[in-house]
C-alpha positions in Angstrom: 37.1 62.6 -5.4 38.9 60.0 -7.7 41.1 60.8 -10.4 40.2 60.1 -13.5 42.2 57.3 -15.6 43.2 58.1 -18.7 44.6 55.8 -21.4 48.4 54.9 -21.7 50.1 55.8 -25.2 50.3 52.2 -25.9 46.4 51.9 -26.6 46.6 54.6 -29.1 49.4 52.8 -30.7 47.4 49.5 -30.6 44.6 51.3 -32.0 46.8 53.2 -34.6 47.7 49.6 -36.2 43.7 49.1 -36.4 43.9 46.6 -33.3 40.7 46.9 -30.7 42.4 47.1 -27.6 39.5 45.8 -25.4 37.8 43.3 -28.2 34.2 41.9 -28.2 35.0 38.2 -28.8 37.7 35.7 -30.2 36.6 31.9 -31.5 38.2 29.5 -30.0 38.7 26.2 -31.5 40.6 24.1 -28.5 41.3 24.8 -24.5 45.5 24.4 -23.9 44.9 21.2 -22.0 43.4 19.8 -24.8 46.4 20.7 -26.9 48.5 18.8 -24.3 46.6 16.1 -24.1 46.6 14.9 -27.5 50.2 16.3 -28.9 51.7 15.9 -25.0 53.7 12.3 -26.7 54.9 14.3 -30.0 58.5 13.3 -30.3 61.4 16.5 -29.7 62.3 18.6 -32.4 59.2 17.4 -34.3 56.0 19.2 -35.2 52.4 18.9 -36.3 51.0 21.0 -39.0 47.9 19.1 -40.1 45.3 20.7 -37.4 45.5 24.9 -36.5 44.4 25.7 -32.9 42.9 28.8 -32.0 43.2 29.3 -28.4 43.2 32.4 -26.0 44.7 33.1 -22.8 46.9 35.6 -20.6 50.7 35.6 -21.2 52.1 35.0 -18.1 56.1 35.1 -19.0 57.9 36.2 -22.5 61.6 35.9 -23.5 63.0 36.9 -26.4 66.0 35.0 -27.8 67.3 37.1 -31.5 64.7 36.3 -33.9 62.3 34.4 -31.6 60.3 34.9 -29.1 58.7 32.3 -26.4 55.5 33.3 -24.3 53.8 31.1 -21.4 49.9 31.8 -22.6 47.5 30.3 -20.0 43.9 30.0 -19.8 41.7 28.5 -16.8 42.8 24.9 -18.3 46.3 24.8 -18.5 49.6 26.5 -19.5 51.6 26.3 -22.6 54.4 27.9 -24.5 54.2 29.8 -27.4 56.7 29.5 -30.0 56.9 33.0 -32.4 59.3 33.4 -35.2 58.9 37.2 -35.6 60.4 37.1 -39.6 57.0 34.4 -40.4 54.3 37.5 -39.0 53.0 40.3 -41.3 54.5 43.4 -40.6 51.7 44.5 -38.4 51.4 41.8 -36.3 55.3 42.6 -35.7 54.6 45.7 -34.5 51.7 44.8 -32.4 54.2 42.3 -31.0 55.9 44.6 -29.8 53.3 46.6 -27.8 52.5 43.1 -26.1 53.6 42.4 -23.1 52.9 40.0 -19.7 49.5 40.0 -18.0 47.9 40.9 -21.6 45.4 38.3 -23.0 45.9 37.4 -26.8 44.3 35.3 -28.8 46.5 33.1 -31.7 46.4 30.7 -33.8 49.2 27.7 -34.5 49.9 24.4 -34.5 51.9 22.3 -32.2 55.2 21.1 -32.0 57.8 19.8 -29.5 61.1 21.9 -29.1 64.7 20.1 -29.2 64.3 20.3 -25.0 61.1 18.8 -25.3 59.0 21.3 -24.4 55.9 21.3 -25.9 54.7 24.7 -27.5 52.2 26.0 -30.3 54.0 27.6 -33.0 52.2 31.0 -34.0 51.2 31.7 -37.0 48.7 34.5 -36.4 48.5 36.7 -33.0 46.4 39.3 -31.7 45.2 41.1 -29.1 42.4 41.0 -26.8 42.7 42.6 -23.8 45.3 45.2 -23.2 46.9 45.1 -19.1 47.0 48.6 -18.0 48.7 47.2 -14.4 51.5 43.9 -14.3 50.1 41.1 -12.5 52.6 40.2 -9.3 55.3 37.5 -10.1 54.3 34.1 -8.7 56.7 33.6 -6.8 56.9 36.6 -4.9 53.5 37.9 -5.4 50.8 38.8 -2.6 51.7 37.7 0.7 49.9 39.8 3.1 46.4 38.1 4.0 44.8 41.6 3.7 45.9 41.9 0.1 45.4 38.7 -0.8 41.8 38.6 0.2 41.3 42.2 -1.3 43.1 41.2 -4.4 41.6 37.9 -4.7 41.4 38.1 -8.6 45.1 38.4 -8.3 45.4 36.2 -5.7 43.9 33.3 -7.7 45.6 34.2 -10.8 49.0 33.3 -8.9 47.9 30.9 -6.7 46.8 27.4 -7.7 46.3 26.2 -4.2 43.6 29.0 -4.2 42.2 28.3 -7.4 41.8 24.7 -7.1 40.4 25.2 -3.6 37.6 27.2 -5.5 37.3 24.3 -8.0 36.7 21.7 -4.8 34.4 24.0 -3.1 32.3 23.8 -6.2 32.4 20.1 -6.6 31.6 19.6 -2.6 28.1 21.6 -3.3 27.5 19.9 -6.5 28.3 16.2 -4.2 26.0 17.3 -1.9 23.1 18.2 -4.0 23.8 15.5 -6.0 23.4 12.6 -2.9 20.1 14.5 -1.6 18.6 14.4 -5.0 19.6 10.8 -5.3 17.7 9.9 -1.8 14.6 11.8 -3.0 14.2 14.9 -2.2 13.4 17.9 -3.7 15.6 21.4 -3.8 13.6 24.6 -3.1 14.1 28.6 -2.6 12.5 30.2 0.1 12.7 33.6 1.1 16.0 35.4 2.2 14.3 38.6 3.8 11.9 38.0 6.4 9.3 40.0 8.8 11.2 38.0 11.7 14.4 36.3 11.9 13.6 32.6 12.9 15.0 29.2 12.7 18.5 29.5 14.9 20.1 31.5 17.5 21.8 34.5 16.1 21.9 37.9 15.6 20.4 39.3 12.1 21.1 41.8 10.0 18.7 44.6 9.9 17.6 46.3 6.0 14.7 48.6 4.8 11.9 47.8 2.1 11.0 51.2 0.7 8.0 49.5 -1.1 6.4 48.3 2.3 8.1 50.7 4.5 8.7 47.9 6.8 12.0 46.8 8.4 13.1 43.1 7.4 15.8 40.6 8.1 18.3 39.0 6.1 17.4 35.2 7.3 19.9 33.2 9.4 19.4 30.1 8.4 18.6 28.0 5.3 14.6 28.4 5.1 14.0 26.3 8.2 10.6 27.8 9.5 9.8 27.9 5.4 10.9 24.1 4.7 8.8 23.2 8.0 5.7 25.1 6.4 6.2 22.7 3.2 6.1 19.9 5.4 2.6 21.0 6.8 1.8 21.6 2.8 2.2 17.9 2.1 6.2 17.9 0.9 7.7 15.0 2.4 11.6 15.6 1.7 12.8 19.1 1.0 16.7 20.8 0.6 18.1 24.3 0.0 21.2 25.3 -0.3 21.7 29.3 -0.5 23.5 31.8 1.4 22.7 32.9 5.1 23.3 36.1 7.0 24.7 36.3 10.7 26.0 39.9 11.7 28.7 37.9 14.4 32.6 38.3 15.2 34.9 37.0 12.8 37.3 34.1 13.4 38.7 31.0 12.1 34.8 29.4 11.9 32.4 32.0 11.4 31.7 34.6 8.6 29.2 36.9 8.1 27.2 36.0 5.2 28.3 31.9 4.0 26.5 29.2 2.0 24.4 26.5 3.9 22.4 23.1 3.3 19.2 22.1 5.1 16.9 19.4 4.7 13.8 18.2 6.1 12.5 14.8 6.3 8.8 13.4 6.8 8.6 10.4 9.1 11.9 10.3 10.3 13.6 11.1 13.1 16.6 12.2 14.6 18.3 8.8 14.6 17.6 8.2 10.5 18.9 11.8 10.3 22.3 11.0 12.0 22.7 7.8 9.5 21.9 9.6 6.7 24.0 12.4 7.7 27.0 10.2 8.1 27.0 8.4 4.7 26.1 11.8 3.0 29.2 12.9 4.9 31.7 10.1 3.6 30.0 10.4 0.2 31.0 13.8 0.0 34.4 13.3 1.4 35.4 10.8 -1.2 33.6 12.7 -4.1 35.0 16.0 -3.4 38.9 15.3 -1.9 39.1 11.5 -2.7 39.6 10.3 1.0 38.0 9.7 4.3 41.6 10.3 6.2 42.1 14.6 7.0 44.5 16.6 9.4 42.2 19.8 10.5 42.7 22.2 13.4 45.8 19.6 14.8 43.4 16.5 15.2 43.4 13.3 12.9 40.0 12.8 11.5 39.0 9.3 10.0 35.6 9.6 8.9 35.9 5.9 7.7 36.0 4.7 11.5 33.0 4.1 14.1 31.2 7.3 15.0 30.9 7.7 18.5 27.6 9.7 20.4 28.7 12.2 22.8 26.1 12.9 25.7 25.8 16.4 26.1 25.2 16.2 29.7 27.6 13.8 30.7 30.4 15.2 28.6 29.9 18.8 30.6 29.9 16.9 33.6 33.0 15.3 32.6 35.5 18.3 32.1 33.6 21.0 33.9 32.3 19.2 37.1 29.0 21.4 36.6 25.6 19.2 35.8 23.7 21.7 33.4 20.1 19.8 34.2 20.8 21.1 38.1 22.7 24.2 37.8 22.0 28.1 38.5 24.0 30.9 36.6 26.0 31.7 39.5 27.5 28.2 39.4 28.1 28.6 35.5 30.0 32.1 35.7 31.8 30.7 38.4 33.2 27.9 36.5 33.6 29.9 33.0 35.7 32.2 35.0 37.7 29.9 36.7 38.4 28.0 33.3 39.2 31.2 31.4 36.5 31.3 29.1 35.4 34.4 28.0 32.2 35.5 27.3 30.0 38.9 26.7 29.2 39.6 30.3 26.7 42.0 29.0 24.3 39.4 27.5 24.8 36.5 29.7 22.4 34.5 30.9 22.0 30.7 31.7 21.7 29.4 28.1 24.5 31.2 27.2 26.6 30.0 30.1 25.6 26.8 29.5 26.3 26.6 25.9 29.8 28.1 26.7 30.5 25.6 29.2 30.0 23.2 26.2 32.2 25.4 23.8 34.8 24.6 26.4 34.7 21.0 26.2 34.2 20.4 22.3 37.7 21.8 21.7 39.0 18.3 23.8 37.3 16.3 21.0 38.3 15.3 17.8 35.4 13.4 16.8 33.9 12.0 14.1 30.8 11.9 16.0 27.5 12.9 17.5 26.7 15.2 20.3 23.3 14.1 21.7 20.8 14.6 24.9 21.0 18.5 24.3 19.0 20.0 27.3 15.8 22.0 26.4 17.4 25.4 27.4 19.5 25.4 24.1 17.0 23.5 22.0 14.4 25.8 21.1 12.9 23.8 18.1 13.4 20.6 18.8 11.1 17.5 20.2 11.7 16.7 23.8 12.7 13.0 24.7 10.3 11.1 25.8 12.1 9.2 28.9 13.8 13.1 29.9 11.4 15.6 29.2 14.5 17.8 30.3 16.6 17.0 27.2 15.9 17.2 23.1 16.3 14.6 20.3 18.6 16.9 19.1 22.1 15.4 17.3 25.3 18.0 16.3 28.3 16.3 13.6 31.7 16.8 15.8 34.7 17.0 13.9 38.5 18.3 15.2 36.8 20.2 18.3 33.5 22.0 16.5 30.2 21.8 15.6 29.8 20.7 11.9 26.1 20.5 11.6 23.2 20.4 13.5 19.7 18.3 13.5 16.9 16.9 15.3 13.4 15.6 15.6 11.6 18.7 14.7 8.9 20.1 17.2 5.6 19.6 16.1 3.7 20.6 18.7 1.8 24.1 18.4 1.4 24.7 22.2 5.5 23.5 23.0 6.7 25.5 20.1 4.7 28.7 20.8 5.6 28.3 25.0 9.2 28.0 23.8 9.3 30.8 21.6 7.5 32.9 24.6 10.7 32.0 26.8 13.2 33.1 23.7 11.2 36.1 23.6 12.0 37.0 27.0 15.5 36.4 26.6 15.2 38.6 24.1 13.8 41.1 25.9 16.6 40.9 28.7 19.0 41.9 25.9 19.9 38.7 23.7 19.7 39.5 20.8 20.4 36.0 19.8 17.5 34.7 21.2 14.5 33.6 18.4 11.5 35.8 17.5 7.8 34.3 18.5 6.6 33.3 14.9 3.0 33.3 15.6 2.0 32.2 11.8 4.7 29.6 12.1 2.9 28.3 15.3 -0.5 28.7 13.5 1.2 26.3 10.6 1.4 24.2 13.2 -1.4 24.0 14.4 -2.9 22.4 11.2 -0.5 19.5 11.5 3.0 18.8 10.9 4.0 15.6 10.0 6.6 13.9 12.5 9.9 14.9 10.7 13.9 15.5 10.8 15.9 18.0 10.2 19.4 19.0 9.6 21.7 21.7 8.5 24.9 22.5 7.6 27.3 25.2 6.3 30.5 25.5 4.0 32.2 25.3 7.1 32.7 21.5 6.4 34.1 22.2 3.4 36.5 24.4 5.1 37.7 22.0 7.8 38.0 19.5 4.9 40.2 22.0 3.2 41.9 22.5 6.8 41.3 26.2 6.3 39.8 29.1 7.9 36.5 29.9 7.0 37.6 33.0 5.6 40.3 31.9 3.7 37.8 28.8 2.0 35.4 31.4 1.0 36.0 32.9 -2.7 35.4 36.6 -1.7 35.1 37.2 2.1 33.9 40.2 3.2 36.4 43.3 4.5 36.0 46.9 5.4 36.4 49.0 1.9 39.7 51.1 1.8 40.2 55.0 2.7 39.9 56.9 -0.1 
């Protein structure tokens, strides 16, 4: 059982002075960055008492020089030095000042001045405590080094690591720019269920939960509403997209997490070629608006989104690097090649579809991009339209950047009979032990029977942001999932 926390003596001393150590509010009239923007041009050893600013933030450093105390105060917008003449404060404030230390959150009022050394400061006329910290934040120069500790105490990591704070801001901007781009193209944003009776729209192992009121097991969705957005196509919506959280009960590595943000769009009367043009434009738009460049260093590759995007044929690429013709192969031949190449795979769950996918994943590491992988075989594309010239391949594409797939789209399958047939094949794989194979969704097939227009769909996850930022996916998340600490 956890030991009950007790207030330290300093809390009682603060209360005895008539201050609330955990205040309810503070009326600010400026941020630190606003003061800096207006008064950075002040000349050294001058002050401007024409306006009084009320600011709040966390004390990062404290230094005493005789009758002067200097503190660095930080809010979300920036940091500024506080210039405190102790004798000019009230006796009550002086006593409070002796109880205030680094990591505390305080509110002050005062006017700007420049010290003789040219340091813009706020001359403090009044000071109050807003939150008394019971623990001291680690020094930003010698702070959190262990990755596990950084993730577990992410709030401290953000406080002392400007790079992490900037990443979070860019992450927000990334999704904002994607949303604005799609809205500008006439798409409308929708929300679809996170809890599903069948996990569909992708090949992945789902998380299972239980609904008490209905007494049924449900799945946390593994994609951003693919089969639901297609139902909206049936319902007459022609351009939809969703940005939301998805969940996959899979492994952890540089490119994979268990829950993450994903965007999917669906576009009636378009095909995969039209979607490829839109996606290329979208990626360039997001890169420029979020990172200010089209050139990136990522995963050991130099990637220039501004150059011509190549097209890589799935079958030809695998043939080139492995000498396997995946349209005329079998499981035994694929496994022999995987073993020869030293590719690790799950021997208990392997089948021809998984074997072909593993061969491709070996090949993709050799391609820097940017470009599109096209002409996927039907066996690995259960929701894509067949190519009319070759029914063994599909009208599907994946964005290839820095040796990885960073986005997936296709001409959507809208033939209910073909879709039902492929669901049956997927169900057979599932019954044979493949937990990532798709489930038969009779309700979706019925929706297709009412008629879904020809359409293109596309999905991309926060992996794209992680690649642009050149960080592992978990590092690019705000609070990555961790095992709980043992009590």
